[in-house]
VONU-676149 format. One line per 3 residues: their letters; for each residue x, y, z of N, C-alpha, C. Coordinates in Angstrom, 2 decimals. Layout:
<nodes>
a = X/Y/Z/X/Y/Z/X/Y/Z  ... $
</nodes>
This chain:
<nodes>
mmk = 0.84/-1.13/-0.28/-0.45/-0.01/-0.10/0.62/1.24/-0.16  0.39/2.11/-0.45/1.06/3.73/-0.70/1.02/4.19/0.63  2.14/5.10/0.95/2.30/5.39/2.25/1.48/6.89/2.29 $
lpd = 0.92/7.50/3.25/0.57/8.80/3.44/1.60/9.67/3.52  1.34/11.04/2.39/2.42/12.05/2.32/2.33/12.68/3.58  3.40/13.45/3.50/3.44/14.62/4.47/2.66/15.49/4.48 $
avr = 1.82/15.94/2.92/0.81/16.76/3.64/-0.24/16.28/4.11  -0.41/15.24/4.24/-1.66/14.70/4.88/-1.30/14.52/6.55  -0.16/14.02/6.57/0.17/13.65/8.49/0.31/15.11/8.97 $
saw = 0.63/16.14/8.31/0.87/17.17/8.58/-0.12/18.32/8.86  -1.59/17.71/8.57/-2.86/18.79/8.29/-3.69/18.57/9.68  -4.48/18.92/9.97/-5.33/19.07/11.01/-6.56/17.99/10.73 $
hlv = -7.01/16.77/11.44/-7.87/16.04/11.31/-8.91/15.83/12.39  -10.03/15.51/11.91/-11.52/15.27/12.42/-11.20/13.94/12.99  -11.00/13.74/14.44/-10.85/12.38/15.18/-12.11/11.67/15.86 $
als = -12.93/12.52/16.08/-14.35/12.15/16.84/-15.45/13.31/16.98  -16.36/13.00/17.51/-17.31/14.16/17.39/-17.25/14.45/19.02  -17.73/15.95/19.32/-17.63/15.94/20.63/-18.62/15.25/21.62 $
rql = -19.85/14.72/20.97/-20.77/13.93/21.96/-20.06/12.56/22.06  -19.08/11.93/21.38/-18.56/11.09/21.52/-17.64/10.88/22.89  -17.24/12.21/23.41/-16.24/12.11/24.21/-17.08/13.09/25.63 $
kdg = -17.55/12.56/26.38/-17.98/12.99/27.39/-17.15/12.92/28.58  -17.48/14.12/29.60/-16.46/14.47/30.53/-16.13/13.02/31.57  -14.65/13.00/31.46/-14.23/11.68/32.03/-14.38/10.74/31.06 $
qvr = -14.42/10.80/30.13/-14.14/9.36/28.81/-12.89/9.66/28.25  -12.39/8.15/28.09/-11.44/7.92/27.39/-11.60/7.04/26.09  -10.92/7.33/24.80/-10.75/6.89/23.76/-9.43/6.76/23.06 $
glk = -9.13/5.40/22.76/-7.99/5.40/22.00/-8.27/4.98/20.25  -7.45/5.63/19.82/-7.43/5.39/18.31/-6.12/5.65/17.47  -6.40/5.41/16.38/-5.00/6.02/15.43/-5.26/6.81/14.48 $
lcg = -4.31/7.66/14.26/-4.36/8.53/13.25/-3.07/8.67/12.34  -3.31/8.48/11.27/-2.08/8.23/10.37/-0.93/7.47/10.69  -1.56/6.20/11.45/-0.75/5.35/11.78/-0.18/5.46/13.34 $
vpi = -0.53/6.95/14.10/0.19/6.86/15.37/-0.88/6.72/16.06  -0.81/5.96/17.32/-1.90/5.56/18.34/-2.41/6.91/19.36  -3.03/7.31/19.38/-3.00/8.36/20.40/-4.39/8.06/21.17 $
vlf = -4.26/9.02/22.27/-5.44/8.89/23.35/-6.01/10.26/23.59  -7.54/9.96/23.38/-8.20/11.13/23.61/-8.89/11.42/25.14  -9.11/12.54/25.64/-9.80/11.85/27.00/-10.68/13.80/27.24 $
rad = -11.36/13.59/28.03/-12.14/14.81/28.85/-11.80/14.84/30.24  -11.33/16.28/30.56/-10.89/16.10/31.92/-11.50/17.79/32.18  -12.10/18.09/33.19/-13.00/19.31/33.52/-13.37/19.88/32.44 $
gra = -14.10/19.20/31.44/-14.72/19.61/30.23/-13.61/19.91/29.10  -12.72/19.94/29.30/-11.89/20.13/27.89/-11.29/18.89/27.55  -11.02/19.02/25.87/-10.89/17.89/25.41/-9.16/17.77/25.34 $
gal = -8.68/16.52/25.45/-6.90/16.53/25.32/-6.79/15.36/24.30  -5.58/15.56/23.46/-4.95/14.59/22.79/-3.27/14.13/23.27  -3.10/13.12/23.54/-1.81/12.73/23.98/-1.37/11.39/23.01 $
vdr = -0.31/11.23/22.57/0.26/9.88/21.69/0.26/8.99/23.02  -0.55/7.69/22.45/-0.90/6.98/23.41/0.44/6.12/23.73  1.16/6.69/24.93/2.41/6.34/25.25/2.65/6.99/26.73 $
cph = 2.61/6.40/27.52/3.21/6.53/28.96/4.65/6.77/28.85  5.12/7.90/28.98/6.43/8.29/29.05/7.33/7.50/29.93  6.97/7.13/31.02/7.42/6.12/31.93/7.86/4.73/31.65 $
rnf = 7.21/3.88/31.27/7.34/2.52/31.07/6.47/2.11/29.81  6.20/3.07/28.89/5.63/2.76/27.67/4.28/2.13/27.50  3.65/2.38/28.69/2.11/1.88/28.52/1.02/2.59/28.07 $
pls = 0.37/1.81/27.21/-0.82/2.59/27.08/-1.69/3.25/27.74  -1.57/5.00/27.52/-2.51/5.38/28.17/-4.01/5.18/27.99  -4.40/4.85/27.02/-5.68/4.52/26.49/-6.48/3.51/27.53 $
egr = -5.62/2.90/28.36/-5.94/2.00/29.24/-6.62/2.60/30.95  -5.84/3.76/30.77/-6.57/4.24/32.17/-7.65/4.89/32.08  -7.64/5.77/33.32/-8.62/6.64/33.30/-8.60/8.17/33.60 $
vhq = -9.65/8.67/33.45/-9.80/10.40/34.11/-9.70/10.53/35.30  -8.89/11.01/35.79/-8.89/11.10/37.49/-8.14/12.63/37.76  -8.77/13.34/38.55/-8.29/14.53/39.47/-7.56/15.47/38.36 $
ggi = -8.55/15.76/37.08/-8.01/16.36/36.07/-7.39/16.24/35.29  -6.98/14.88/35.33/-5.96/14.30/34.34/-6.28/12.85/33.98  -5.39/12.47/32.87/-5.27/10.59/32.48/-4.51/9.92/33.07 $
ecp = -4.83/8.91/33.80/-3.86/8.20/34.78/-3.51/7.00/34.23  -2.39/6.72/34.24/-1.82/5.45/33.59/-1.66/4.37/34.56  -2.59/3.02/34.19/-2.84/2.15/34.81/-1.83/1.35/35.54 $
yhg = -0.54/1.49/34.84/0.80/0.74/35.64/1.03/1.31/36.68  1.64/2.64/36.59/1.94/3.06/38.23/1.53/4.34/38.60  0.22/4.86/38.16/-0.28/5.89/38.08/-0.20/7.31/37.91 $
wrf = 0.78/7.32/37.19/1.17/8.63/36.73/0.12/9.48/36.04  0.01/10.94/36.17/-1.04/11.30/35.71/-0.63/12.37/35.03  -1.68/12.88/33.80/-1.06/13.89/32.85/-2.73/14.70/32.46 $
dta = -1.92/16.02/32.22/-3.55/16.89/32.05/-3.06/16.97/30.37  -4.25/17.74/29.91/-4.48/17.58/28.55/-3.17/18.54/27.86  -2.61/19.26/28.70/-1.16/19.57/27.62/0.29/18.90/28.06 $
gec = 0.03/17.37/28.46/0.80/16.37/28.63/1.62/16.66/30.01  1.44/17.95/30.51/2.32/17.87/32.10/1.84/16.69/33.10  3.01/16.30/33.64/2.78/15.31/34.63/2.12/15.83/36.05 $
lav = 1.19/15.39/36.45/0.62/16.13/37.45/0.95/15.36/38.75  1.16/14.01/38.69/1.51/13.37/39.80/1.96/12.00/39.69  3.13/11.61/40.11/3.80/10.21/40.37/3.74/9.80/41.95 $
pgc = 2.54/8.98/41.98/2.09/8.40/43.05/3.19/7.86/44.21  3.74/8.34/45.27/4.45/7.85/46.47/5.63/8.41/45.96  5.71/9.72/45.25/6.75/10.43/45.12/6.56/12.08/44.89 $
rin = 7.27/13.01/45.23/7.19/13.87/45.01/8.02/14.59/43.64  7.34/15.62/42.72/7.79/15.73/41.37/8.98/16.74/41.71  10.00/17.02/41.43/10.84/18.12/41.29/10.88/18.78/40.12 $
aar = 10.13/20.42/40.65/10.05/21.37/39.68/10.87/21.27/38.54  12.42/21.27/38.85/13.19/21.34/38.27/13.39/20.23/36.91  12.74/18.94/37.42/13.14/17.93/36.18/11.58/17.86/35.53 $
set = 10.56/18.33/36.13/8.91/18.03/35.27/9.00/18.24/34.13  10.09/19.02/33.40/9.69/18.83/31.86/10.13/17.61/31.29  10.89/16.67/31.82/11.32/15.43/31.56/10.21/14.18/31.97 $
lra = 9.40/14.55/32.53/8.17/13.70/32.91/7.00/13.94/32.05  6.90/14.66/30.77/5.75/15.14/30.38/5.54/13.66/29.41  4.06/13.82/28.71/3.64/13.13/27.67/3.60/13.90/26.53 $
dal = 3.61/13.24/25.66/3.55/13.79/24.09/2.22/14.73/23.75  1.99/15.69/24.00/0.68/16.20/23.78/0.61/16.75/22.46  -0.78/16.67/21.92/-1.08/17.17/20.35/-2.32/18.33/20.63 $
rva = -2.07/19.04/19.84/-2.75/20.26/19.77/-4.34/20.06/19.46  -5.35/20.40/19.82/-6.80/19.99/19.86/-7.58/21.14/19.81  -8.52/21.11/18.96/-9.49/22.26/18.62/-10.86/21.32/18.28 $
erh = -11.90/22.05/18.87/-13.27/21.53/18.85/-14.12/22.79/18.21  -14.67/22.40/17.21/-15.32/23.37/16.16/-16.51/22.80/15.59  -17.78/23.32/15.87/-19.12/22.78/15.29/-19.57/21.23/15.59 $
ggi = -18.97/20.88/16.76/-19.31/19.65/17.16/-18.07/18.30/16.81  -17.10/18.76/16.43/-16.17/17.79/16.29/-14.78/18.39/16.94  -14.17/17.21/16.80/-12.65/17.44/17.98/-11.62/16.97/16.70 $
fva = -11.04/18.27/16.35/-9.77/18.00/15.52/-8.67/17.79/16.25  -7.66/17.38/15.68/-6.17/16.84/15.98/-5.16/17.00/15.20  -4.03/17.98/15.46/-3.10/18.08/14.68/-1.74/17.21/15.21 $
lse = -1.08/16.10/14.24/-0.14/15.82/14.79/1.34/16.20/14.58  1.33/17.32/13.54/2.49/18.15/13.55/2.64/19.38/13.81  3.41/20.30/14.03/3.70/21.60/14.54/3.71/22.45/13.17 $
aap = 4.04/21.63/11.95/3.57/22.54/10.52/2.06/22.64/10.57  1.06/21.84/10.88/-0.25/22.50/10.71/-0.71/23.79/11.00  -1.66/24.39/10.46/-1.89/26.02/10.60/-2.31/26.09/12.08 $
aep = -2.66/27.74/12.46/-2.82/27.84/13.83/-4.40/27.09/14.22  -5.36/26.95/13.32/-6.58/26.61/13.28/-6.67/25.70/12.26  -7.94/24.61/12.44/-8.21/23.74/11.38/-8.85/24.84/10.02 $
plp = -8.50/24.44/9.09/-9.09/25.42/7.91/-10.69/24.40/7.38  -11.39/25.10/8.12/-12.78/24.63/7.67/-13.54/25.04/6.09  -14.45/24.57/5.70/-15.13/25.02/4.28/-16.15/25.64/4.96 $
ptl = -16.78/26.55/3.98/-18.26/27.21/4.17/-19.19/26.35/4.54  -20.30/26.83/4.99/-21.55/26.05/5.25/-21.42/25.52/6.71  -20.64/25.07/6.53/-20.18/23.95/8.20/-20.54/24.98/9.06 $
gaa = -21.60/24.72/9.95/-21.81/25.40/11.19/-22.73/26.57/10.84  -23.01/27.17/9.56/-23.64/28.20/9.44/-24.96/28.39/10.05  -25.24/29.71/10.14/-26.36/29.79/11.16/-27.54/29.92/10.30 $
ghd = -28.94/29.77/10.55/-29.90/29.47/9.90/-30.10/28.17/9.32  -29.62/27.34/9.50/-29.73/26.20/9.07/-29.98/24.85/10.03  -30.16/23.42/9.76/-29.97/22.45/10.79/-28.88/21.62/10.25 $
hfw = -27.92/21.32/11.06/-26.86/20.27/10.91/-27.11/18.99/11.75  -26.63/17.65/11.08/-26.35/16.66/12.11/-24.93/15.82/11.76  -24.57/15.21/12.71/-23.40/14.59/11.93/-23.73/13.30/11.93 $
wqq = -22.94/12.03/11.33/-22.79/10.82/10.69/-21.78/10.10/11.07  -21.49/9.42/11.85/-20.01/8.86/11.69/-20.31/7.50/12.09  -19.46/6.75/10.71/-19.59/5.17/10.97/-18.34/4.18/11.31 $
gtw = -17.69/4.84/12.31/-16.42/3.60/12.66/-15.51/4.09/11.81  -14.55/2.52/11.69/-13.52/2.95/10.73/-13.59/1.92/9.41  -13.04/2.46/8.37/-13.46/1.62/7.16/-12.15/0.91/6.69 $
rgr = -12.39/-0.29/6.07/-10.99/-0.37/5.54/-11.05/-0.01/3.88  -9.71/0.51/3.69/-9.72/1.10/2.35/-8.64/2.56/2.53  -8.28/3.04/1.33/-7.29/4.16/1.52/-8.34/5.32/1.39 $
afd = -7.91/6.32/2.63/-8.92/7.49/2.55/-9.22/8.33/0.85  -7.44/8.58/0.53/-7.81/8.54/-0.92/-8.66/8.24/-2.03  -9.01/6.97/-1.84/-9.84/6.49/-2.84/-11.24/6.72/-2.39 $
aie = -11.35/6.96/-0.88/-12.84/7.48/-0.71/-12.89/9.20/-1.44  -12.22/9.77/-1.30/-12.46/10.97/-1.69/-12.43/10.89/-3.16  -11.65/10.27/-3.91/-11.91/9.85/-5.41/-13.54/9.13/-5.60 $
nvm = -13.90/8.58/-4.69/-15.25/8.07/-4.94/-16.03/9.09/-5.21  -16.11/10.06/-3.88/-17.39/10.90/-3.56/-17.05/11.91/-4.84  -15.61/12.12/-5.52/-15.88/13.21/-6.36/-16.03/12.74/-7.68 $
dpf = -16.34/11.20/-8.16/-16.66/10.59/-9.15/-18.14/10.41/-9.35  -18.75/11.20/-10.16/-20.19/10.74/-10.55/-20.72/9.42/-11.10  -19.59/9.18/-12.00/-20.15/8.25/-12.96/-20.48/6.53/-12.29 $
htn = -19.82/6.23/-11.04/-19.98/5.09/-10.43/-21.47/5.14/-9.77  -21.98/6.23/-9.84/-23.35/6.36/-9.21/-24.55/5.37/-9.68  -24.46/5.52/-11.13/-25.74/4.78/-12.10/-25.29/3.19/-11.89 $
hlh = -24.19/2.98/-11.21/-24.27/1.28/-11.39/-24.08/1.07/-9.77  -23.09/1.21/-8.98/-22.65/0.80/-7.61/-24.14/1.39/-6.90  -24.85/2.62/-7.03/-25.78/2.97/-6.37/-27.21/2.99/-7.47 $
hgf = -27.11/2.28/-8.21/-28.62/1.80/-8.94/-30.02/2.16/-8.19  -30.58/2.87/-8.45/-31.99/2.95/-7.70/-31.93/3.82/-6.65  -30.91/4.04/-5.99/-30.88/4.95/-5.36/-30.19/6.29/-5.23 $
irr = -29.54/6.35/-6.02/-29.07/7.99/-6.56/-29.48/8.18/-7.73  -28.86/7.18/-9.10/-29.08/7.43/-9.94/-29.46/6.12/-10.55  -29.89/5.73/-11.83/-30.15/4.60/-12.72/-28.96/4.22/-13.60 $
rdk = -28.65/3.26/-13.56/-27.68/2.52/-14.84/-28.66/2.53/-16.05  -30.07/2.16/-16.16/-30.93/1.86/-17.06/-31.55/3.19/-17.74  -31.56/4.19/-17.16/-32.45/5.62/-17.44/-31.38/6.96/-17.04 $
rlp = -30.33/7.02/-17.90/-29.59/7.94/-17.46/-30.30/9.70/-18.28  -29.71/10.80/-17.62/-30.14/11.92/-17.88/-28.95/12.85/-18.40  -29.09/13.71/-19.43/-27.93/14.60/-20.14/-27.40/15.33/-19.10 $
vsl = -26.06/15.47/-18.83/-25.89/16.62/-17.83/-24.61/17.43/-18.39  -24.45/18.41/-18.06/-22.96/18.91/-18.22/-21.95/19.31/-17.06  -20.82/18.69/-17.14/-19.49/18.70/-16.34/-18.65/19.65/-16.50 $
lve = -18.53/20.63/-15.52/-17.42/21.53/-15.36/-16.53/21.34/-14.34  -15.44/21.34/-14.48/-14.23/21.28/-13.40/-13.59/22.60/-13.43  -13.34/23.07/-12.11/-12.80/24.42/-11.74/-12.31/24.36/-10.81 $
sdg = -10.81/25.19/-10.79/-9.94/25.02/-9.67/-9.49/26.33/-9.26  -9.26/26.58/-7.86/-8.67/27.73/-7.79/-7.16/27.42/-7.37  -6.68/26.31/-7.61/-5.19/26.20/-7.38/-5.01/24.93/-6.35 $
agi = -5.78/25.18/-5.21/-5.18/24.91/-4.15/-6.45/23.82/-3.85  -7.36/23.69/-4.26/-8.29/22.71/-4.67/-9.33/22.49/-5.97  -10.21/21.44/-5.71/-10.80/21.23/-7.19/-12.32/20.93/-6.90 $
amv = -13.06/21.37/-7.96/-14.55/21.17/-7.96/-14.95/20.60/-8.90  -16.01/19.38/-8.86/-16.99/18.94/-9.82/-18.12/19.73/-10.12  -18.68/20.44/-10.97/-20.08/21.18/-10.96/-21.08/20.23/-12.16 $
ieq = -22.07/19.86/-11.76/-23.25/19.22/-12.52/-24.43/19.91/-12.70  -24.62/20.43/-14.19/-25.74/21.11/-14.17/-26.45/20.39/-15.20  -27.91/20.23/-14.62/-28.73/19.31/-15.19/-30.55/19.81/-15.47 $
qqp = -30.99/19.40/-16.16/-32.34/20.13/-16.31/-33.42/19.51/-15.17  -33.34/17.98/-14.68/-34.10/17.56/-13.53/-33.29/17.15/-12.58  -33.93/16.71/-11.41/-33.23/15.77/-10.36/-33.19/14.33/-10.95 $
dlg = -32.08/13.80/-10.19/-31.69/12.51/-10.57/-32.75/11.39/-10.69  -32.86/10.09/-11.06/-34.11/9.52/-10.96/-33.96/8.63/-9.87  -33.25/8.43/-8.99/-33.00/7.27/-7.94/-33.90/7.90/-6.68 $
lms = -34.07/6.83/-5.99/-35.29/7.34/-5.03/-35.02/8.52/-3.77  -33.75/8.80/-3.76/-33.34/9.61/-3.00/-33.48/11.38/-3.47  -33.20/11.46/-4.75/-33.68/12.46/-5.14/-34.92/12.72/-5.52 $
rfl = -35.81/11.57/-6.10/-37.39/11.78/-6.28/-38.00/12.06/-4.62  -37.71/11.40/-3.42/-38.23/11.74/-2.55/-38.14/12.75/-1.75  -36.38/13.27/-1.80/-36.12/14.26/-0.95/-35.80/15.89/-1.68 $
erd = -36.02/15.89/-2.71/-35.53/16.99/-4.15/-36.70/17.24/-5.17  -37.11/18.37/-5.38/-38.34/18.82/-6.12/-37.49/19.26/-7.47  -36.42/20.43/-7.24/-35.96/21.35/-8.45/-34.69/21.38/-8.34 $
rsr = -34.09/20.31/-8.27/-32.51/20.81/-8.54/-31.88/20.66/-9.65  -31.07/21.75/-10.13/-30.44/21.94/-11.10/-28.93/21.90/-11.30  -28.29/21.98/-10.19/-26.86/21.88/-10.01/-26.37/21.16/-8.71 $
sis = -25.16/21.00/-9.03/-24.89/20.04/-7.81/-23.31/20.44/-7.81  -22.16/20.43/-6.90/-20.68/20.91/-6.72/-20.12/19.98/-5.97  -19.25/19.22/-6.09/-18.70/18.63/-5.30/-16.97/19.04/-5.19 $
ryy = -16.62/19.95/-3.81/-15.53/20.55/-4.02/-14.47/19.89/-2.97  -13.25/19.72/-3.49/-12.25/18.79/-2.85/-11.51/20.06/-1.97  -11.24/19.99/-0.50/-10.50/20.77/0.10/-9.23/20.04/0.38 $
ppt = -7.90/19.72/0.17/-7.04/19.05/0.37/-6.59/19.41/1.79  -6.12/18.15/2.67/-6.23/16.98/1.85/-7.08/15.82/2.12  -8.34/16.30/3.17/-9.13/15.09/3.67/-10.48/15.51/3.54 $
vvq = -11.28/16.76/2.75/-12.23/17.00/3.28/-12.78/17.33/1.87  -14.36/16.97/1.55/-15.06/16.98/0.50/-16.54/17.61/0.78  -16.61/18.66/-0.20/-18.05/19.38/0.47/-18.89/19.06/-0.99 $
arw = -20.16/18.49/-0.37/-20.94/18.45/-1.96/-22.17/19.15/-1.42  -22.72/19.98/-2.56/-23.82/21.06/-2.49/-24.57/20.77/-3.58  -25.83/20.40/-3.17/-27.31/20.61/-4.14/-28.04/21.75/-3.85 $
egl = -28.14/22.10/-5.01/-28.93/23.55/-5.62/-30.11/23.34/-6.10  -31.07/23.98/-5.71/-32.17/24.08/-6.33/-32.19/25.47/-7.30  -33.43/25.79/-7.44/-33.51/26.99/-8.72/-33.14/28.26/-7.86 $
ekl = -33.50/28.25/-6.61/-33.50/29.24/-5.89/-32.75/29.06/-4.59  -32.47/27.94/-4.09/-31.36/27.90/-2.65/-31.06/26.50/-2.70  -30.12/26.39/-1.51/-29.49/25.43/-1.38/-30.59/24.39/-0.88 $
tlc = -30.45/23.07/-1.47/-31.27/22.11/-1.08/-30.55/21.16/0.19  -29.19/20.65/-0.12/-28.63/19.92/0.93/-27.09/20.13/0.69  -26.25/20.07/1.89/-24.78/20.37/1.57/-24.47/19.11/2.77 $
vta = -23.30/18.51/2.27/-22.83/17.37/3.12/-21.37/17.87/2.94  -20.69/17.97/4.17/-19.23/17.96/4.43/-18.65/16.77/4.81  -17.78/15.88/4.06/-17.40/14.69/4.58/-15.84/15.10/4.91 $
fft = -15.31/14.37/5.80/-14.02/14.40/6.39/-13.50/12.91/6.48  -12.55/12.71/5.70/-12.27/10.98/5.96/-10.45/11.48/6.20  -10.48/10.84/7.61/-9.50/10.87/8.48/-8.79/9.57/8.25 $
pst = -7.56/9.76/7.87/-6.49/8.33/8.17/-6.48/7.68/9.49  -6.78/6.40/9.53/-6.26/5.70/10.40/-4.91/5.12/10.26  -4.96/4.74/9.08/-3.22/3.84/8.95/-3.52/4.29/7.61 $
dds = -2.21/3.57/6.69/-2.11/3.66/5.27/-3.36/3.13/4.50  -4.14/2.40/5.12/-5.17/1.55/4.17/-6.46/1.37/5.01  -6.71/2.45/6.00/-8.14/2.63/6.71/-8.24/3.66/7.22 $
fmp = -9.48/4.32/7.17/-10.28/5.60/7.57/-11.06/5.62/8.36  -11.37/7.09/9.06/-12.56/7.16/9.54/-13.48/8.09/8.87  -14.58/7.99/8.22/-15.63/8.98/7.59/-16.52/9.52/8.63 $
fac = -16.45/11.02/8.55/-17.40/11.60/9.36/-18.07/12.66/8.33  -19.31/12.62/8.66/-20.26/13.37/7.55/-21.12/14.49/8.49  -20.99/15.89/8.10/-22.11/16.69/8.57/-23.02/17.04/7.64 $
ftt = -24.33/17.17/7.48/-25.65/17.17/6.71/-26.21/18.59/7.26  -26.29/19.57/6.03/-26.91/20.93/6.71/-28.12/20.84/5.36  -29.10/21.44/6.04/-29.97/21.73/5.33/-30.83/23.09/5.83 $
prg = -31.15/23.98/4.97/-32.18/25.34/5.31/-33.26/25.02/6.27  -33.42/25.81/7.02/-34.43/25.84/8.18/-35.70/26.02/7.31  -36.54/25.29/7.47/-37.94/25.26/6.99/-38.88/24.84/7.64 $
iap = -39.94/24.53/7.11/-41.32/24.05/7.76/-40.87/22.56/8.48  -40.07/21.70/7.89/-39.98/20.55/8.31/-38.96/20.65/9.61  -39.10/19.89/10.52/-38.33/19.89/11.77/-37.02/19.28/11.24 $
gwl = -35.60/19.54/12.00/-34.45/19.19/11.78/-34.48/17.62/11.78  -35.22/16.71/13.18/-35.20/15.60/13.53/-35.89/14.71/12.20  -36.83/15.24/11.56/-37.67/14.84/10.51/-36.65/14.61/9.30 $
kqa = -35.81/15.69/8.87/-35.12/15.76/7.73/-34.26/14.69/7.91  -33.49/14.84/9.42/-32.30/13.77/9.78/-32.88/12.13/9.51  -33.71/11.91/9.68/-34.44/10.76/9.84/-34.59/10.24/8.19 $
air = -35.18/11.21/7.50/-35.38/10.85/6.01/-33.83/10.73/5.46  -33.02/11.65/5.85/-31.95/11.52/5.04/-31.15/10.24/5.18  -30.85/9.79/6.83/-30.39/8.67/7.15/-31.05/7.22/6.44 $
lfl = -32.58/7.38/6.13/-33.29/6.39/5.91/-32.74/6.07/4.45  -32.43/6.97/3.63/-32.07/7.19/2.21/-30.88/6.66/1.71  -29.86/7.21/2.85/-28.44/7.20/2.31/-27.73/6.07/3.02 $
apv = -28.53/5.20/4.04/-28.08/3.85/5.03/-27.51/3.05/3.79  -28.14/2.80/2.93/-27.64/1.80/2.06/-26.66/2.19/0.86  -26.66/3.48/0.55/-26.17/3.97/-0.32/-24.22/4.09/0.57 $
vaq = -24.33/4.30/1.50/-23.24/4.22/2.65/-22.71/2.94/2.72  -23.35/1.90/3.06/-22.92/0.36/2.79/-22.94/0.06/1.51  -23.07/0.63/0.49/-22.43/0.27/-0.70/-21.16/0.46/-0.95 $
drr = -20.94/2.08/-0.69/-19.50/2.53/-0.52/-18.48/1.60/0.29  -19.00/1.29/1.33/-17.89/0.79/2.48/-17.65/-0.45/1.68  -18.71/-1.29/1.18/-17.90/-2.48/0.45/-16.94/-2.35/-0.77 $
ala = -17.68/-1.75/-1.43/-16.92/-1.27/-2.44/-15.21/-0.91/-2.45  -15.19/0.08/-1.36/-14.06/0.26/-0.90/-13.14/-0.63/-0.33  -13.90/-1.41/0.32/-12.84/-2.45/0.83/-12.72/-3.73/0.41 $
sqs = -13.48/-3.87/-0.96/-12.93/-4.84/-2.21/-11.89/-4.49/-3.07  -11.91/-2.79/-3.02/-10.99/-2.30/-3.86/-9.55/-2.54/-3.18  -9.90/-2.29/-1.63/-8.53/-2.14/-1.01/-8.12/-3.79/-1.09 $
evm = -8.86/-4.51/-1.03/-8.34/-6.18/-0.90/-7.40/-6.39/-2.44  -8.04/-5.97/-3.65/-7.50/-6.42/-4.65/-5.98/-5.64/-4.71  -6.04/-4.19/-4.23/-4.80/-3.55/-4.28/-3.54/-4.43/-3.43 $
ttf = -4.16/-5.00/-2.17/-3.33/-5.30/-1.42/-2.82/-6.78/-1.89  -3.57/-7.50/-2.75/-3.56/-8.66/-3.27/-2.19/-8.56/-4.40  -2.50/-7.44/-5.26/-1.32/-7.34/-6.30/-0.40/-6.36/-5.55 $
gfp = -0.37/-5.90/-4.48/0.63/-5.09/-4.00/0.85/-3.57/-4.11  0.18/-3.15/-5.30/-0.03/-1.86/-5.26/-1.25/-1.53/-6.35  -1.62/-0.16/-6.51/-2.67/0.12/-6.89/-2.18/0.59/-8.50 $
rft = -3.19/0.17/-9.69/-2.80/0.37/-10.86/-4.00/0.72/-11.57  -3.99/1.87/-11.93/-5.26/2.41/-12.72/-5.23/2.58/-13.87  -6.26/2.77/-14.82/-6.46/2.92/-16.18/-7.30/4.20/-16.24 $
agp = -7.06/5.31/-16.68/-8.12/6.74/-17.12/-8.66/6.15/-18.05  -10.32/6.65/-18.05/-10.91/6.51/-19.04/-11.77/7.96/-19.46  -12.60/7.88/-20.53/-13.13/9.18/-20.64/-13.76/9.96/-19.63 $
gdi = -14.23/9.15/-18.71/-15.08/9.95/-17.62/-14.39/10.24/-16.66  -12.89/10.01/-16.57/-11.94/10.65/-15.63/-11.38/11.86/-16.03  -12.23/12.68/-15.85/-11.86/14.21/-16.25/-10.87/15.11/-15.27 $
lgs = -11.04/14.47/-14.12/-9.99/15.48/-12.98/-8.78/14.96/-13.24  -8.69/13.78/-14.24/-7.08/13.17/-14.20/-6.31/13.03/-12.95  -5.25/13.55/-12.69/-4.24/13.22/-12.10/-4.32/14.44/-10.78 $
rls = -5.42/15.36/-10.89/-5.11/16.71/-10.48/-5.92/15.89/-8.58  -6.40/15.35/-8.50/-6.79/15.01/-7.23/-5.44/14.44/-6.41  -4.86/13.75/-7.21/-3.66/13.03/-6.37/-2.78/14.10/-6.16 $
rlw = -2.58/14.69/-6.99/-1.13/15.90/-7.02/-1.57/16.66/-5.49  -2.88/16.91/-5.53/-3.83/17.86/-4.19/-3.39/17.06/-2.96  -3.65/16.10/-3.01/-3.49/14.95/-2.19/-2.07/15.01/-1.57 $
qge = -1.06/14.87/-2.54/0.35/15.21/-2.21/0.71/16.35/-1.84  -0.22/17.71/-1.86/0.22/18.43/-1.51/0.75/19.52/-2.21  0.52/19.34/-3.75/0.94/19.95/-4.42/0.00/20.94/-4.81 $
tia = 0.36/22.22/-5.48/-0.84/23.30/-6.34/-1.05/22.93/-7.72  -2.04/22.91/-8.09/-2.41/22.88/-9.82/-2.52/23.88/-10.44  -2.91/24.21/-11.80/-3.32/25.45/-12.47/-4.61/25.62/-12.05 $
agq = -4.78/27.02/-11.95/-6.18/27.50/-11.63/-6.86/27.39/-12.54  -8.03/27.64/-12.80/-9.11/27.90/-14.18/-9.94/27.14/-14.04  -10.98/26.86/-15.37/-12.25/26.13/-15.83/-11.69/25.45/-16.95 $
dap = -12.09/24.21/-16.88/-12.14/23.32/-17.86/-13.15/23.74/-18.92  -13.05/23.32/-20.21/-14.38/23.17/-21.00/-15.30/22.60/-20.62  -16.35/22.59/-20.34/-17.97/21.61/-20.18/-17.61/20.55/-20.83 $
vda = -18.18/19.57/-20.34/-18.30/18.05/-20.70/-19.33/17.59/-20.95  -20.06/17.26/-21.96/-21.51/16.78/-22.05/-21.29/15.12/-21.80  -22.31/14.55/-20.98/-22.19/13.18/-20.41/-23.68/13.04/-20.14 $
ml = -24.08/11.59/-19.72/-24.97/10.91/-19.30/-24.88/10.47/-18.20  -25.53/10.78/-17.34/-25.72/10.19/-15.75/-26.86/9.65/-15.23 $
</nodes>
């Protein structure tokens, strides 16, 4: 499998939802192959490398106690900044306290998500796309554990409209009844978007029941791990999905999605229930597809892709994933059937 590029390792990553880490709770996970421990003490979320500096015991097996996480081996306790608060049975010499520190990571809580940076090269704040958490809208999060597959392939899957007719036949689009669309690729150099213009909504169940007048959708990639998809009607936004693909390891990832809809007559809980109902089988199909793709690449030892006429993004997604910039501008529109 391909190793994660430095641009990915040096970014902010969404690792958990705020509601998944209540006060006093501890969660162990992997981020870009690095074991980390999340915990909340006195209302504040902290993240440490999951290794007690004393005898290398996993801190994720410990508990939150008196304002810090306590290692179950000898009881050393650390706060959210990694400072050693206690060594049971001993006094901490202030002059040596720095040598007792655990490796702390930067943490930011934004819009119901907990973000962690492994590297000091990450910006001061997590760069988040527009609409996420916007006022005047209903928002809800959906997270489904850890998936097998590369985070990059999941991003490519979301940015690719052509798989939806087959993999998601009947749910999003239909393979036997395609509609004429115009595809437009645009880039600002630091990201890229696929714009789909069409005269009527798609023919799958989800579009027929949840949409009425959609004429445009935009999937925009914010490197390295975020895609925001917007479905727009003739007058306003219909639905916005901000998806985070957080790499756990080289060949596994944690998907998070925040769904945003304009406030209106329908209550938020009803829209959430409807979206979950129609999207559940689609999500399950994507999960199986990415796992199968990963298995084949593992069997053959490397990915080998052949570009077809529908792959109009070319190598640009991969180059952005690697931390490169690409030429800004718009491609000529492409007529297709979806």
